C-alpha positions as CSV (number, residue, x, y, z in Angstrom):
1,X,1.6,-16.6,9.8
2,X,3.1,-13.9,7.6
3,X,1.7,-13.5,4.1
4,X,4.1,-13.1,1.2
5,X,4.5,-11.4,-2.1
6,X,1.8,-9.4,-3.8
7,X,-0.7,-10.6,-1.2
8,X,1.1,-8.3,1.3
9,X,0.8,-5.4,-1.0
10,X,-3.0,-6.1,-1.5
11,X,-3.5,-6.5,2.2
12,X,-2.0,-3.0,2.8
13,X,-3.9,-1.5,-0.2
14,X,-7.2,-2.9,1.1
15,X,-6.6,-1.8,4.7
16,X,-5.7,1.7,3.5
17,X,-8.8,1.8,1.3
18,X,-11.0,0.7,4.2
19,X,-9.5,3.3,6.5
20,X,-9.6,6.2,4.0
21,X,-12.6,5.4,1.8
22,X,-10.5,5.9,-1.3
23,X,-10.9,3.8,-4.4
24,X,-8.0,1.8,-5.9
25,X,-7.6,4.3,-8.8
26,X,-6.9,7.2,-6.3
27,X,-4.6,5.1,-4.2
28,X,-2.8,3.8,-7.2
29,X,-2.3,7.4,-8.5
30,X,-0.9,8.6,-5.2
31,X,1.4,5.6,-4.4
32,X,2.4,4.3,-7.9
33,X,1.9,7.5,-9.9
34,X,-0.4,5.5,-12.3
35,X,-4.1,5.4,-11.6
36,X,-4.6,2.0,-13.3
37,X,-1.7,0.1,-11.9
38,X,-3.4,-1.5,-8.9
39,X,-6.2,-2.6,-11.1
40,X,-3.8,-4.2,-13.5
41,X,-2.1,-6.0,-10.6
42,X,-5.4,-7.3,-9.4
43,X,-6.0,-8.7,-12.9
44,X,-2.7,-10.6,-12.8
45,X,-0.3,-7.9,-13.9
46,X,3.3,-7.7,-12.6
47,X,5.3,-5.2,-10.6
48,X,8.9,-5.1,-9.6
49,X,10.2,-5.8,-6.1
50,X,11.7,-2.4,-5.7
51,X,8.4,-0.7,-6.7
52,X,6.5,-2.8,-4.1
53,X,9.1,-1.9,-1.4
54,X,8.8,1.8,-2.2
55,X,5.0,1.5,-2.2
56,X,5.0,-0.2,1.3
57,X,7.3,2.6,2.5
58,X,4.8,5.2,1.2
59,X,1.9,3.5,2.9
60,X,3.9,3.3,6.2
61,X,4.8,7.0,6.0
62,X,1.2,8.0,5.2
63,X,-0.8,5.5,7.3
64,X,-4.0,7.0,8.9
65,X,-3.3,7.4,12.6
66,X,-6.3,5.4,13.8
67,X,-6.1,2.6,11.3
68,X,-4.5,-0.7,12.1
69,X,-1.7,-1.9,9.8
70,X,-2.4,-5.5,8.5
71,X,-1.1,-7.9,11.2
72,X,0.4,-10.3,8.7
73,X,2.5,-7.7,7.0
74,X,5.8,-6.3,8.4
75,X,5.6,-2.5,8.5
76,X,8.5,-0.5,7.3
77,X,9.6,2.1,9.9
78,X,8.0,5.4,9.0
79,X,10.5,8.2,8.2
80,X,10.5,11.0,10.7
81,X,9.6,13.7,8.1
82,X,6.6,11.8,6.9
83,X,3.2,13.3,7.3
84,X,-0.4,12.2,7.0
85,X,-2.1,12.1,3.6
């Protein structure tokens, strides 16, 4: 079963954090250009759909090669010019 909404975003954030060992603040800064944004979202804050879509694209483009993308989240197709973090 596919998960929806902000839970998809958190599944990707958590998998990326597990694969890289990076804390939410660092990931938030890299992906959302705001080191506190993921923490605010975890506390019930809100984020726009376009921002989430852009973040998922960033994760897809910068996904660690040996890490598994969360099975319940559709992965955007990585862009060809994308590199590893």
